[in-house]
PLY file of the C-alpha trace (Angstrom):
ply
format ascii 1.0
element vertex 481
property float x
property float y
property float z
element edge 480
property int vertex1
property int vertex2
end_header
-11.66 -10.18 -38.34
-14.66 -12.90 -38.04
-15.22 -15.79 -35.74
-17.86 -18.51 -37.34
-19.30 -21.74 -35.25
-16.94 -21.12 -32.81
-16.99 -23.76 -29.76
-14.21 -24.02 -27.29
-14.17 -25.45 -23.49
-10.93 -24.58 -21.08
-11.20 -25.53 -17.27
-15.02 -24.67 -16.07
-15.30 -21.86 -19.14
-17.26 -22.33 -22.33
-17.10 -20.39 -25.28
-19.82 -20.62 -28.05
-19.88 -18.21 -30.69
-22.51 -18.46 -33.96
-21.18 -15.79 -35.89
-19.28 -12.26 -34.80
-17.67 -9.57 -37.30
-15.25 -7.18 -36.23
-14.73 -4.39 -38.49
-11.64 -2.23 -38.28
-13.83 0.83 -37.59
-15.29 -0.81 -34.60
-13.63 -0.72 -30.67
-15.20 -3.23 -28.76
-15.73 -3.96 -25.07
-16.36 -7.59 -23.97
-18.12 -7.78 -20.33
-17.52 -11.05 -18.66
-20.19 -11.34 -16.10
-19.28 -15.00 -14.90
-16.10 -16.59 -16.36
-13.25 -15.99 -18.52
-14.65 -16.49 -21.47
-12.98 -12.38 -22.67
-9.54 -13.95 -21.71
-10.31 -17.52 -24.11
-11.82 -14.85 -26.80
-8.18 -12.45 -26.71
-6.28 -15.46 -26.76
-7.90 -16.60 -29.74
-7.89 -13.08 -31.39
-4.45 -12.86 -30.35
-3.64 -16.14 -32.53
-2.67 -17.93 -29.11
-5.37 -20.51 -29.25
-7.08 -22.56 -31.57
-10.71 -22.62 -30.53
-11.65 -26.76 -30.84
-14.59 -26.04 -33.31
-15.33 -23.65 -36.17
-12.72 -20.70 -37.51
-11.38 -17.48 -36.42
-10.59 -15.66 -39.51
-9.03 -12.12 -40.96
-6.60 -11.86 -37.33
-4.03 -8.97 -37.91
-0.18 -10.07 -38.10
0.38 -8.13 -34.89
-1.33 -7.83 -31.80
-0.73 -6.09 -28.30
-2.02 -8.23 -25.43
-2.04 -6.82 -21.61
-3.37 -9.05 -19.06
-2.66 -9.55 -15.23
-1.64 -13.28 -16.35
1.02 -11.91 -18.25
2.19 -9.44 -15.62
2.26 -12.38 -13.31
4.24 -14.30 -15.74
6.63 -11.43 -16.46
7.42 -10.88 -12.65
8.14 -14.67 -12.26
10.79 -14.58 -15.12
12.24 -11.63 -13.20
12.35 -13.65 -10.14
13.57 -16.50 -11.99
16.56 -14.38 -13.28
17.61 -12.58 -9.97
21.49 -12.16 -9.53
21.31 -11.23 -6.11
23.47 -13.90 -4.98
25.77 -13.71 -7.48
26.45 -9.57 -7.12
27.60 -7.28 -4.48
23.65 -5.64 -4.34
20.27 -6.20 -4.75
19.17 -7.36 -8.42
15.89 -5.40 -8.72
15.22 -7.09 -12.30
15.49 -5.41 -15.53
14.69 -1.79 -15.81
11.75 -0.84 -17.06
13.60 1.25 -20.20
14.84 -2.53 -20.76
11.76 -4.03 -20.98
10.56 -1.44 -23.28
13.62 -1.41 -25.65
13.31 -5.42 -26.00
9.85 -4.34 -27.93
11.62 -1.29 -29.90
14.78 0.47 -30.17
13.11 3.46 -31.64
14.27 6.46 -28.97
11.98 9.07 -30.23
9.32 6.73 -29.78
10.58 5.19 -26.21
10.68 8.91 -24.89
7.18 9.63 -26.28
5.95 6.30 -24.54
7.69 6.96 -21.38
6.12 10.48 -21.14
2.48 9.56 -21.93
2.12 6.80 -19.41
4.05 8.76 -16.70
7.34 6.41 -16.48
9.75 8.82 -17.10
10.70 8.92 -13.34
10.80 4.90 -13.13
12.79 4.50 -16.48
15.89 3.23 -14.31
13.94 1.42 -11.75
13.95 -2.24 -11.47
10.71 -3.91 -12.48
10.55 -5.91 -9.23
10.93 -2.63 -7.51
7.55 -0.96 -8.83
4.11 -0.98 -7.33
0.83 -3.05 -8.96
-0.29 -0.11 -10.65
3.24 1.40 -11.99
4.13 -2.07 -12.99
0.66 -1.91 -14.86
1.51 0.75 -16.74
4.99 -0.84 -17.77
2.74 -3.83 -19.26
0.49 -1.15 -21.31
3.93 0.35 -22.67
5.32 -2.80 -23.70
2.29 -3.61 -25.97
1.77 0.16 -27.22
5.51 0.45 -27.81
5.27 -2.50 -30.37
2.96 -0.94 -32.95
0.66 -3.47 -33.08
-2.09 -3.75 -35.59
-5.06 -4.35 -32.89
-4.53 -3.74 -28.96
-6.65 -6.04 -26.83
-6.28 -5.18 -23.12
-7.60 -7.39 -20.35
-8.61 -5.24 -17.21
-6.10 -2.65 -18.42
-7.20 -0.52 -15.19
-6.63 -2.95 -12.62
-4.34 -1.49 -9.59
-4.22 2.28 -11.37
-4.99 4.71 -8.85
-7.35 7.59 -9.91
-5.38 10.05 -11.60
-3.48 7.21 -13.64
-6.85 5.67 -14.84
-8.11 8.73 -16.09
-4.92 9.51 -17.95
-5.22 6.46 -19.51
-8.78 7.08 -20.49
-7.64 9.97 -21.83
-4.90 8.50 -23.72
-6.71 5.76 -25.14
-9.07 8.03 -26.58
-6.68 9.28 -28.57
-4.87 6.25 -29.43
-8.24 5.16 -30.94
-7.92 7.15 -33.77
-5.03 5.22 -35.07
-5.44 1.89 -33.49
-8.22 -0.83 -33.23
-8.97 -1.36 -29.49
-10.65 -4.46 -27.76
-11.24 -3.89 -23.89
-12.15 -6.66 -21.59
-13.56 -5.74 -18.24
-15.91 -6.96 -15.66
-16.31 -3.34 -14.30
-19.28 -0.82 -14.85
-16.86 1.87 -13.88
-14.06 0.93 -16.58
-15.85 1.34 -19.94
-14.20 4.01 -21.93
-16.49 6.31 -24.12
-14.44 5.74 -27.40
-15.78 2.23 -27.47
-18.44 1.57 -30.13
-19.55 -1.86 -29.51
-19.52 -4.34 -26.66
-20.17 -8.07 -26.16
-21.67 -9.28 -23.13
-21.02 -12.82 -21.55
-23.71 -13.58 -19.47
-23.93 -16.86 -20.73
-21.41 -19.08 -22.63
-22.63 -17.03 -25.67
-22.11 -13.41 -26.31
-24.84 -10.95 -26.42
-23.75 -8.26 -29.20
-25.15 -5.01 -29.30
-24.05 -1.16 -29.90
-22.85 1.21 -27.33
-26.11 2.48 -27.09
-27.93 -0.75 -26.92
-25.50 -1.23 -24.13
-26.19 2.04 -22.27
-29.85 0.57 -21.59
-29.32 -3.20 -21.75
-31.61 -4.24 -18.35
-29.08 -7.59 -18.06
-26.59 -5.22 -15.61
-29.46 -4.41 -12.98
-30.42 -8.65 -13.26
-26.98 -9.17 -12.12
-26.41 -7.10 -9.82
-29.29 -9.04 -8.13
-27.68 -12.37 -8.32
-25.23 -11.88 -6.13
-26.82 -12.00 -2.63
-27.28 -15.48 -1.79
-23.67 -16.56 -2.31
-22.54 -13.56 0.22
-24.88 -14.83 2.99
-23.34 -18.22 2.52
-19.58 -16.95 2.60
-20.34 -14.57 5.50
-22.17 -17.58 7.28
-18.58 -19.89 6.80
-16.87 -17.28 8.42
-19.02 -17.22 11.31
-18.65 -20.82 11.57
-14.91 -20.78 11.12
-12.37 -21.60 14.06
-12.94 -19.24 17.09
-10.54 -16.36 17.84
-8.49 -15.38 20.97
-9.05 -12.01 22.68
-6.58 -9.85 21.85
-5.49 -6.39 23.44
-6.90 -3.16 22.06
-5.20 -1.52 20.28
-4.70 -4.13 17.98
-1.94 -2.51 16.22
0.32 0.70 17.05
2.68 2.27 14.87
4.75 5.38 16.31
6.30 7.70 13.74
6.67 5.06 11.12
9.05 5.56 8.41
10.36 3.81 5.58
13.53 4.61 3.54
16.06 3.39 1.25
19.78 5.03 0.38
18.19 6.78 -2.41
14.34 7.29 -2.03
11.79 7.51 1.20
8.82 6.03 0.81
6.95 7.49 4.04
7.51 9.00 7.26
5.69 10.33 10.05
3.37 7.57 10.54
1.67 7.63 13.82
-1.50 5.39 13.88
-3.55 2.59 15.76
-6.19 0.29 14.92
-8.52 0.05 17.79
-11.28 -2.64 18.35
-14.58 -2.60 16.19
-12.58 -0.29 13.49
-12.33 -0.88 9.85
-10.05 1.11 7.45
-9.17 1.79 3.59
-5.93 2.68 2.80
-5.80 5.46 -0.22
-2.86 6.90 -2.48
-1.43 7.00 -5.81
0.63 4.37 -7.15
3.96 3.81 -5.59
3.26 5.73 -2.32
3.95 3.04 -0.05
0.21 1.51 0.76
1.58 -1.96 0.33
4.65 -1.18 2.08
2.61 0.08 5.26
0.44 -3.49 4.93
4.04 -4.93 5.15
5.21 -3.54 8.28
2.13 -4.85 9.70
2.15 -8.32 8.37
5.76 -8.92 9.03
7.01 -9.68 5.59
9.08 -6.04 4.96
12.39 -5.88 6.13
11.97 -2.76 7.91
9.38 -3.66 10.47
11.79 -4.56 13.06
13.69 -0.86 12.39
10.08 0.50 13.47
8.39 1.14 16.74
5.23 -1.38 15.94
3.35 -2.85 18.43
1.17 -5.53 17.08
-1.61 -7.89 19.14
0.19 -7.16 22.27
3.70 -7.59 21.05
6.36 -5.39 20.77
8.06 -6.21 17.40
11.35 -7.75 17.67
10.78 -8.63 21.06
10.92 -12.02 20.80
8.01 -12.98 19.43
7.88 -15.27 16.25
6.12 -14.29 13.22
3.85 -16.94 13.82
2.15 -15.13 16.87
1.54 -12.13 14.52
0.46 -14.28 11.15
-1.75 -16.60 12.62
-4.48 -13.83 13.71
-4.01 -11.97 9.98
-5.48 -13.15 6.98
-3.92 -11.53 3.92
-5.07 -11.11 0.40
-2.04 -8.78 -2.58
-0.91 -9.33 -5.55
2.79 -9.66 -3.75
0.79 -13.02 -2.03
-0.32 -14.47 -5.39
2.86 -13.70 -6.90
4.80 -15.78 -3.98
2.19 -18.84 -4.28
4.05 -20.77 -7.12
3.45 -23.99 -5.38
1.62 -26.99 -7.16
-0.42 -27.96 -4.23
-4.17 -28.55 -5.20
-7.12 -26.13 -4.66
-8.32 -27.83 -1.94
-4.49 -27.58 -0.04
-4.41 -23.94 -0.76
-7.29 -22.86 1.01
-6.50 -25.23 4.18
-3.12 -23.40 3.84
-4.27 -20.48 5.29
-5.15 -22.74 8.57
-1.18 -22.91 8.96
0.01 -19.93 7.45
2.01 -21.39 5.24
2.69 -21.45 1.20
1.59 -24.64 0.36
0.94 -27.51 2.63
3.31 -29.67 4.40
1.31 -31.93 6.21
-1.29 -34.08 6.25
-5.25 -31.99 6.45
-7.34 -33.12 9.51
-10.75 -34.24 7.96
-12.28 -31.68 9.83
-10.05 -28.80 7.83
-10.65 -30.06 4.38
-14.43 -30.23 5.23
-14.08 -26.91 5.96
-11.84 -26.14 2.17
-14.74 -27.96 0.59
-17.40 -25.48 1.60
-15.56 -22.83 0.43
-14.62 -24.77 -2.91
-18.53 -25.62 -3.38
-19.53 -21.99 -2.60
-17.11 -20.78 -5.69
-18.50 -23.23 -7.58
-14.99 -24.85 -7.96
-15.78 -28.27 -5.84
-14.41 -30.31 -9.07
-11.29 -28.47 -9.27
-10.12 -29.73 -5.86
-7.65 -31.78 -6.84
-6.46 -29.44 -9.96
-2.84 -27.70 -9.07
-3.18 -23.95 -7.92
-0.92 -22.90 -11.06
-3.11 -24.77 -13.65
-5.82 -22.62 -12.41
-7.32 -19.38 -14.06
-5.56 -16.12 -12.61
-9.50 -15.58 -11.06
-9.39 -18.73 -9.64
-6.40 -18.58 -8.01
-7.38 -14.99 -6.34
-10.96 -16.81 -5.00
-8.61 -19.62 -3.60
-6.34 -17.23 -1.97
-9.37 -15.03 -0.67
-11.14 -18.24 0.88
-7.20 -18.86 2.25
-7.80 -15.50 4.02
-10.80 -16.52 5.49
-11.07 -19.62 6.35
-9.26 -19.37 9.81
-11.58 -16.15 10.57
-8.84 -13.77 11.33
-8.55 -11.00 13.87
-7.35 -8.71 11.19
-7.95 -9.30 6.87
-5.49 -7.28 5.42
-7.09 -6.84 1.59
-4.14 -5.21 -0.77
-6.52 -4.58 -4.06
-8.42 -8.13 -3.40
-10.62 -8.13 -6.41
-8.02 -8.07 -9.43
-9.20 -10.69 -11.69
-12.30 -11.62 -10.38
-15.56 -11.50 -12.73
-18.30 -8.95 -12.14
-20.19 -11.46 -9.87
-17.53 -13.31 -8.17
-16.23 -9.76 -6.94
-20.16 -8.53 -5.91
-19.95 -12.00 -4.35
-16.89 -11.28 -2.17
-17.50 -7.55 -1.85
-20.75 -8.06 -0.44
-19.84 -10.54 1.91
-16.93 -8.58 2.79
-19.45 -5.82 3.75
-21.07 -8.51 6.46
-17.95 -8.77 7.67
-17.34 -5.53 8.66
-20.81 -4.95 9.69
-20.83 -7.98 12.18
-17.22 -7.28 12.71
-16.23 -11.04 12.26
-12.93 -9.55 11.35
-11.09 -6.04 11.09
-10.59 -4.73 7.54
-7.79 -3.04 5.78
-8.55 -2.56 2.39
-6.66 -1.02 -0.23
-8.61 -0.12 -3.54
-8.79 2.51 -6.23
-12.04 1.95 -7.18
-15.24 4.16 -5.66
-17.33 1.23 -6.46
-15.53 -0.71 -4.13
-15.84 1.37 -1.20
-17.86 -0.23 1.81
-20.63 1.27 4.09
-18.98 -0.33 6.70
-15.70 1.43 6.53
-15.47 4.48 8.49
-11.78 5.20 8.86
-9.42 6.17 6.36
-5.57 6.70 5.60
-4.46 8.87 2.63
-0.92 9.32 1.46
-0.37 12.92 0.69
3.16 13.95 -0.99
5.54 16.27 0.56
9.32 17.08 -0.05
10.99 13.73 0.60
8.44 10.52 0.33
4.88 10.60 2.00
3.11 11.38 5.04
-0.47 10.47 5.78
-3.46 12.12 6.64
-6.19 10.16 8.98
-9.74 10.82 8.57
-13.13 9.09 10.25
-16.52 9.09 8.52
-19.97 9.87 10.36
-22.83 8.49 10.03
0 1
1 2
2 3
3 4
4 5
5 6
6 7
7 8
8 9
9 10
10 11
11 12
12 13
13 14
14 15
15 16
16 17
17 18
18 19
19 20
20 21
21 22
22 23
23 24
24 25
25 26
26 27
27 28
28 29
29 30
30 31
31 32
32 33
33 34
34 35
35 36
36 37
37 38
38 39
39 40
40 41
41 42
42 43
43 44
44 45
45 46
46 47
47 48
48 49
49 50
50 51
51 52
52 53
53 54
54 55
55 56
56 57
57 58
58 59
59 60
60 61
61 62
62 63
63 64
64 65
65 66
66 67
67 68
68 69
69 70
70 71
71 72
72 73
73 74
74 75
75 76
76 77
77 78
78 79
79 80
80 81
81 82
82 83
83 84
84 85
85 86
86 87
87 88
88 89
89 90
90 91
91 92
92 93
93 94
94 95
95 96
96 97
97 98
98 99
99 100
100 101
101 102
102 103
103 104
104 105
105 106
106 107
107 108
108 109
109 110
110 111
111 112
112 113
113 114
114 115
115 116
116 117
117 118
118 119
119 120
120 121
121 122
122 123
123 124
124 125
125 126
126 127
127 128
128 129
129 130
130 131
131 132
132 133
133 134
134 135
135 136
136 137
137 138
138 139
139 140
140 141
141 142
142 143
143 144
144 145
145 146
146 147
147 148
148 149
149 150
150 151
151 152
152 153
153 154
154 155
155 156
156 157
157 158
158 159
159 160
160 161
161 162
162 163
163 164
164 165
165 166
166 167
167 168
168 169
169 170
170 171
171 172
172 173
173 174
174 175
175 176
176 177
177 178
178 179
179 180
180 181
181 182
182 183
183 184
184 185
185 186
186 187
187 188
188 189
189 190
190 191
191 192
192 193
193 194
194 195
195 196
196 197
197 198
198 199
199 200
200 201
201 202
202 203
203 204
204 205
205 206
206 207
207 208
208 209
209 210
210 211
211 212
212 213
213 214
214 215
215 216
216 217
217 218
218 219
219 220
220 221
221 222
222 223
223 224
224 225
225 226
226 227
227 228
228 229
229 230
230 231
231 232
232 233
233 234
234 235
235 236
236 237
237 238
238 239
239 240
240 241
241 242
242 243
243 244
244 245
245 246
246 247
247 248
248 249
249 250
250 251
251 252
252 253
253 254
254 255
255 256
256 257
257 258
258 259
259 260
260 261
261 262
262 263
263 264
264 265
265 266
266 267
267 268
268 269
269 270
270 271
271 272
272 273
273 274
274 275
275 276
276 277
277 278
278 279
279 280
280 281
281 282
282 283
283 284
284 285
285 286
286 287
287 288
288 289
289 290
290 291
291 292
292 293
293 294
294 295
295 296
296 297
297 298
298 299
299 300
300 301
301 302
302 303
303 304
304 305
305 306
306 307
307 308
308 309
309 310
310 311
311 312
312 313
313 314
314 315
315 316
316 317
317 318
318 319
319 320
320 321
321 322
322 323
323 324
324 325
325 326
326 327
327 328
328 329
329 330
330 331
331 332
332 333
333 334
334 335
335 336
336 337
337 338
338 339
339 340
340 341
341 342
342 343
343 344
344 345
345 346
346 347
347 348
348 349
349 350
350 351
351 352
352 353
353 354
354 355
355 356
356 357
357 358
358 359
359 360
360 361
361 362
362 363
363 364
364 365
365 366
366 367
367 368
368 369
369 370
370 371
371 372
372 373
373 374
374 375
375 376
376 377
377 378
378 379
379 380
380 381
381 382
382 383
383 384
384 385
385 386
386 387
387 388
388 389
389 390
390 391
391 392
392 393
393 394
394 395
395 396
396 397
397 398
398 399
399 400
400 401
401 402
402 403
403 404
404 405
405 406
406 407
407 408
408 409
409 410
410 411
411 412
412 413
413 414
414 415
415 416
416 417
417 418
418 419
419 420
420 421
421 422
422 423
423 424
424 425
425 426
426 427
427 428
428 429
429 430
430 431
431 432
432 433
433 434
434 435
435 436
436 437
437 438
438 439
439 440
440 441
441 442
442 443
443 444
444 445
445 446
446 447
447 448
448 449
449 450
450 451
451 452
452 453
453 454
454 455
455 456
456 457
457 458
458 459
459 460
460 461
461 462
462 463
463 464
464 465
465 466
466 467
467 468
468 469
469 470
470 471
471 472
472 473
473 474
474 475
475 476
476 477
477 478
478 479
479 480
């Protein structure tokens, strides 16, 4: 494959490539420091996008492509085909096996892929029942089972727990002996050893290098130093926003928490309090119930009313409204990202956090609009203020949802894999700001992340999900300085 004199602009992302030859014996890392150039490149190499200027030659006939946007698109398709209203049971969507058979009817290969990506036990599960990490493995399986000529993986480790990240690295290492692989990443800890070359997008044009040159390149240290100022400004916005009322201590109490379905227990025996000044990280394997536990607190899980939960002084199910709870909580999660399917503008998306709504259904005040515009300026998105949320890139959407959660300065900030889709610098900006928020107790954090580099010095309390005979139990630990 070769790219020559390529120029293309999409939204705020610009890509310029003079000459780039990708030979069959090369496996490439495409690292995006700031922007969405990697995704644009992947669309060109898969034949889904023709550049405005220049040529892309020698494209393979078959490309396997995995991305967060494609995963989101499949979830939306499954929701659109929900038949729950027409059958006598909940429709959880196409099963994992059905989704793979769409791409290959070779039963032997199907069984091999299910085993290699740890999907055997999920083969009959509906796609909408899966956790983010489980869904990610299904997307990888769909790309691989089609036996493409080249495999392009956009953030392939996103949402995977530590065990499955290691397993995927080993699997891709083996796969690389028979298929060319291009990995798009914005994380320094997600770079497999089998990659032979790297393209670093720190500007609109890539710096092309061998893997040895990448390992010694000074630009990474420079990038790490660029996020400080923006993080200070972000924390300042949280300080200056809406004042919080005084809330009782503990903020949250769960007694003997349990979530179970007719055929499966997710977890049980959860006894947990969140006291003033405590910041928590929730850890555990894909599918153990981390997001479900957060849903019990946030109030969007159906079994939150069958559990003994007290939050902000309200006994769950004692007559409180959902708004009594949510007005004190900021939420960022893949589930919320999926739910945000309305066509409101970027500005209104941020303002909607002040009203705890999906979309905005009342005219904002001048003060609300001014606050939201400050967030857009921080993320260099002020020119997109009137652009529909749905038309923005996945990473831009995620930044808006982070601003939506922070604009009201919530007492409790729930962050379920918040960095998905963010480029290198945006992730550092948000992470450093969250560190300041934790240090100054501007909000209390509940963080779910599988990456060591996401661990914050300000978090001293941990919940670990541990398997038992039926479902999971939790282990609570505390770090001492």
